[in-house]
Each structure stands twice: as C-alpha cells, then as structure tokens.
C-alpha positions in Angstrom: -13.6 20.4 41.2 -11.0 22.5 39.4 -8.7 19.5 39.1 -11.6 17.5 37.5 -12.3 20.3 35.0 -8.7 20.5 34.0 -8.5 16.7 33.6 -11.6 16.8 31.4 -10.2 19.6 29.2 -6.9 17.7 28.9 -8.7 14.5 27.9 -10.8 16.4 25.4 -7.7 18.0 23.9 -5.9 14.7 23.7 -8.9 13.1 21.9 -9.0 15.9 19.4 -5.3 15.6 18.7 -5.6 11.9 18.0 -8.6 12.1 15.8 -7.8 15.5 14.3 -4.1 15.0 13.5 -2.9 15.0 9.9 -1.4 11.7 8.6 0.7 11.2 5.5 0.9 8.1 3.3 4.7 7.8 3.5 7.6 8.0 5.9 11.0 9.1 4.6 13.7 7.1 6.3 16.6 9.1 4.8 18.8 9.3 1.7 22.1 7.6 0.7 24.8 7.9 -1.9 25.0 4.1 -2.0 23.8 2.3 -5.1 20.1 1.4 -5.3 21.1 -2.3 -5.6 23.3 -2.2 -2.5 20.6 -0.4 -0.5 18.0 -2.8 -1.7 20.1 -5.8 -0.4 20.6 -3.9 2.8 16.9 -3.2 3.4 16.0 -6.8 2.6 18.6 -8.2 5.0 17.5 -5.8 7.7 13.9 -6.7 7.4 14.6 -10.4 7.5 16.9 -10.0 10.5 14.2 -8.2 12.4 11.5 -10.8 11.8 9.8 -9.4 8.7 8.9 -11.6 5.8 10.0 -10.2 2.4 7.5 -11.2 -0.3 9.1 -9.7 -3.4 10.7 -6.8 -5.1 10.8 -5.1 -8.5 11.6 -2.0 -10.6 8.4 -0.1 -11.3 8.2 1.2 -14.9 11.2 -1.1 -15.5 13.4 1.8 -14.3 16.7 0.9 -12.6 16.3 4.1 -10.6 13.2 2.9 -8.9 12.8 -0.1 -6.6 10.0 -1.4 -4.3 10.3 -4.1 -1.7 7.1 -5.7 -0.4 7.0 -7.3 3.1 4.8 -8.3 6.0 5.1 -10.0 9.4 3.3 -12.8 11.2 1.5 -10.6 13.7 0.1 -8.3 11.1 -0.9 -10.8 8.4 -2.6 -13.1 10.8 -4.8 -10.3 12.3 -5.9 -8.5 9.2 -7.1 -11.6 7.4 -9.8 -11.9 10.1 -11.4 -8.8 8.7 -13.7 -10.0 6.0 -14.0 -6.9 3.9 -10.7 -7.3 2.0 -8.7 -6.9 5.3 -5.8 -9.0 3.8 -4.9 -6.0 1.6 -3.5 -4.4 4.8 -1.1 -7.2 5.3 1.5 -5.9 2.8 3.7 -2.8 3.2 6.4 -1.5 1.0 9.8 0.2 1.1 10.4 2.5 -1.8 13.8 3.4 -3.2 14.1 6.4 -5.6 17.4 7.4 -7.1 17.5 11.1 -7.9 20.4 13.6 -8.3 23.0 11.2 -7.1 21.1 10.1 -4.0 18.7 7.3 -3.2 15.7 8.3 -1.1 14.4 5.5 1.2 10.8 5.6 2.2 7.9 3.3 3.3 4.2 3.2 3.4 2.9 4.6 6.7 1.2 1.8 8.6 -1.0 4.2 10.6 -2.3 5.8 7.4 -2.9 2.7 5.4 -4.3 0.6 8.2 -6.8 3.3 9.2 -8.0 3.6 5.6 -8.2 -0.1 4.7 -9.6 -1.5 8.0 -11.9 1.4 8.8 -13.7 0.8 12.2 -11.8 -2.5 12.6 -8.6 -0.5 13.0 -9.3 -0.1 16.7 -9.9 -3.8 17.3 -6.3 -4.8 16.7 -4.7 -1.4 17.3 -2.1 -2.8 19.7 -0.8 -5.2 16.9 -0.6 -2.3 14.4 1.2 0.0 16.8 3.8 -2.8 17.5 4.2 -3.4 13.8 4.9 0.3 13.2 7.3 0.5 16.1 9.2 -2.6 15.1 9.4 -1.4 11.5 10.9 1.9 12.5 13.4 0.2 14.8 14.5 -2.1 12.0 14.9 0.6 9.5 16.8 2.8 11.9 20.0 1.1 10.7 19.3 2.4 7.2 18.4 6.1 8.1 17.3 8.3 10.9 14.9 11.0 9.4 11.5 9.3 9.7 9.7 12.3 8.4 6.1 12.0 6.9 5.5 13.2 3.4 3.2 12.8 0.4 0.2 15.0 1.4 -2.0 14.7 4.4 -5.5 13.4 5.5 -7.1 13.8 8.9 -6.8 10.6 10.8 -10.5 10.3 11.5 -11.3 10.9 7.8 -9.3 7.9 6.5 -11.9 5.3 7.3 -14.3 7.0 4.9 -11.7 8.5 2.6 -12.6 9.5 -1.0 -11.0 12.1 -3.2 -14.0 14.2 -4.1 -17.8 14.1 -4.0 -19.2 11.2 -6.1 -15.8 9.5 -6.1 -15.5 5.8 -4.9 -14.7 4.7 -1.4 -12.8 1.6 -0.1 -16.2 -0.1 0.0 -16.6 0.3 -3.8 -14.3 -2.3 -5.2 -14.1 -3.4 -8.8 -15.1 -7.1 -9.2 -12.7 -8.6 -11.8 -14.0 -12.1 -12.1 -16.0 -14.8 -10.3 -14.5 -18.3 -10.5 -16.0 -21.7 -9.9 -13.9 -22.0 -6.7 -11.0 -20.4 -4.8 -8.7 -23.1 -6.1 -9.7 -22.4 -9.7 -9.2 -18.6 -9.2 -5.8 -19.2 -7.6 -4.6 -21.4 -10.5 -5.9 -19.0 -13.2 -4.4 -15.9 -11.7 -1.0 -17.4 -11.0 -0.8 -18.9 -14.5 -1.8 -15.7 -16.2 0.7 -13.7 -14.2 3.4 -16.2 -14.9 2.7 -15.7 -18.6 2.6 -11.9 -18.2 -1.0 -11.7 -19.5 -2.2 -8.1 -19.8 1.4 -6.9 -19.8 1.7 -7.6 -16.1 4.4 -8.9 -13.8 4.0 -10.9 -10.6 5.8 -9.1 -7.8 4.5 -11.0 -4.8 1.8 -13.3 -3.6 0.4 -13.9 -0.1 -1.8 -16.9 0.1 -4.0 -17.9 3.0 -5.1 -21.4 2.1 -7.3 -22.1 5.1 -9.1 -18.8 4.8 -9.3 -19.0 1.0 -7.8 -15.6 0.5 -4.9 -14.5 -1.7 -3.3 -11.2 -2.5 -1.2 -10.6 -5.6 1.1 -7.6 -6.2 1.0 -6.9 -9.9 3.4 -4.8 -11.8 1.8 -2.9 -14.8 4.4 -3.1 -17.6 2.5 -1.7 -20.6 4.6 1.3 -21.8 1.5 3.2 -22.9 -1.0 2.4 -20.2 1.0 1.1 -17.2 3.3 2.5 -14.6 5.7 4.1 -17.2 2.8 6.2 -18.5 1.1 7.4 -15.3 3.8 7.4 -12.6 5.9 10.3 -14.0 2.7 12.4 -14.2 1.7 12.0 -10.5 5.1 11.6 -8.8 7.7 8.9 -8.5 8.5 9.9 -4.9 5.4 7.9 -4.0 6.9 4.8 -5.4 6.0 2.7 -2.3 2.4 2.9 -3.4 3.2 0.2 -6.0 2.5 -2.5 -7.1 -1.2 -2.6 -7.6 -3.1 -5.5 -6.0 -5.6 -8.2 -6.9 -7.4 -9.8 -3.9 -9.1 -13.2 -4.3 -11.6 -14.0 -1.5 -13.4 -17.3 -1.9 -14.3 -17.4 -5.6 -14.3 -13.7 -6.3 -11.4 -11.6 -7.5 -11.5 -7.8 -7.0 -9.3 -4.7 -6.9 -9.6 -1.3 -5.2 -11.1 1.3 -7.6 -8.3 3.3 -9.2 -10.0 6.6 -8.4 -9.9 5.5 -4.7 -6.5 3.8 -4.5 -4.5 6.4 -6.5 -6.1 9.3 -4.6 -5.4 7.6 -1.3 -1.7 7.2 -2.1 -1.4 10.6 -3.8 -3.8 12.7 -1.6 -2.2 16.0 -2.6 -3.0 15.5 -6.3 -4.6 18.5 -7.9 -7.7 18.0 -10.0 -5.7 19.2 -13.0 -3.1 16.4 -12.5 -5.8 13.9 -11.9 -7.3 14.7 -15.2 -4.0 13.9 -16.9 -4.4 10.3 -15.8 -8.1 10.1 -16.4 -7.8 6.9 -18.4 -5.5 5.2 -15.9 -8.1 3.6 -13.6 -9.8 2.0 -16.6 -6.4 0.9 -18.0 -5.5 -0.8 -14.7 -8.9 -2.5 -14.5 -8.4 -3.8 -18.1 -5.0 -5.2 -17.2 -6.1 -6.9 -14.0 -9.2 -8.3 -15.7 -7.0 -9.9 -18.3 -5.1 -11.6 -15.4 -8.3 -13.1 -14.1 -9.8 -14.4 -17.4 
C-alpha cells in the first residue's frame, strides 16, 4: 500500500511540474564574435543540412545589426495545418541574430511555448511531432552554440492555451479580420501583388502556401519609420527579435492577423504596463499596414 501511495504522490508531483512549469518565448543558443552575415549564412546552411526548410530572412527595422531567419520542416507544417483555427501560424519558427557590444547573440522562438499558445488543446494531439521538432532543432543548432537557455519572460505552461496580457485584453481566439475576398485564389494574388509593391510600407519576408488546403501564411516586415518596427521595437526590446516578422494568414477567402495586443504581449510577456502604454498605437498601426496589403 505504501508503494502505491508513493507512486501516486510521485505521479501527482510530475503532473504538477509539467503543467505548472514556467516557459519562456525564446531560447538563447549562444553568442559569437563572427559577423552577423557569416552567422546568418552558417545558420541557414545548418538548418538546410538538418532537414529544415528555410522560408526567408530579413533585417528588421532595416538595421544591419538585426537579422531574422524563418524556417519550418515537413513534419511540423503538415500537422499544424490540420488544425482549423489558424493552426498554420504555428508552422513557422524563427532564429534571431542581434549584434550588440561586439557580439552577436543567437536565439530562436521556443517551440514548446509557441505551439502551446497557438494550438491550445490541439497541442496534445500532435505532441510527439512537436517534441521531435524541438529536439531536432536543438541538435541542429548545437553546431552554432551550446547555451540553450530560456529567456524573455515566463508564462505557466498550462496558461499558454488561454493566454492574454490583462483582463479585457484579446486572446488567440480574437483575431482581426483584414479582408474577405471572392475566393482563396483572389486573396492569394492580391496579397502577393501588394507585398511585392510594398503597399502599406511593408516587405514580404516569407510565404508558406498550402494550395490543397487553401491556406497561406505571409511573414510581413513593417518598414514604416514612424509606425513600423523601427518605431516600436527599440521601446519593447530588440533581444526578442525572433518574434518578427508579423503574419497575415489567409484561410479560404478570409485574411486575418493575430490582435496586436495579444501577439506582442505573448512574445514580450515581461512587458510592464508602462512600457506597453508607450506603444499604445502600435497594434492599430500594424492593423492598418496589413489591411493595406489585403485591399
């Protein structure tokens, strides 16, 4: 009987640890004195060699000291698109490079954090795929650095599926609808044409298109000097560079985005209310830019 009681206690403790543990939005791989361009090429080569698909890269805020590389892999992208509530947003992860004080810090978006938030209860359905993705990514980037320390604030693992910053703030399930088109094909053409012409002072960083499922995700750089990344990023922290770029998701004939008050808070969970107030206009500015892309 004593053995059963101890087993029960151990199981309960393990369950509490899993659901009660703190998760951070980013993992720091390490830092290097190599140039940001050399490191970028090395990361891209490493990802490709290890079976990842590199979708695109860019310099947020048009700064040579910042670089983001967007990527996915087959196992992840084919699973998340099955989740109807904008699951394809969870297909893309990013490596961030920030040059500071003579060193380049290498980091990436934490799969466990992002997937729990974006997929909510569906996280458990494909958990084995997500665990493998995370493990394979760490193995691949081990040739770049060996720290793998979490940073960027924390959220309890079990709180991520219903995350919001404060009371009355939006959830993942409160997206902003940008436009409804006559068809998926019309939406795809319109968005691509507008991004190619930099409408709304935007830049196409990557696209991931699921033709059969009629789903597409676009990574969009926000290049307005007054209302884009150059305006809000220095105020909330460039160390979180792997949060960018912002996304438009087209599902069927409807284009939408995650609400800025949700997405920014999720990727900067340690923001104080005072800092948040300094970028009060940013969610609306992002919405305006992405609406222009969809017109």
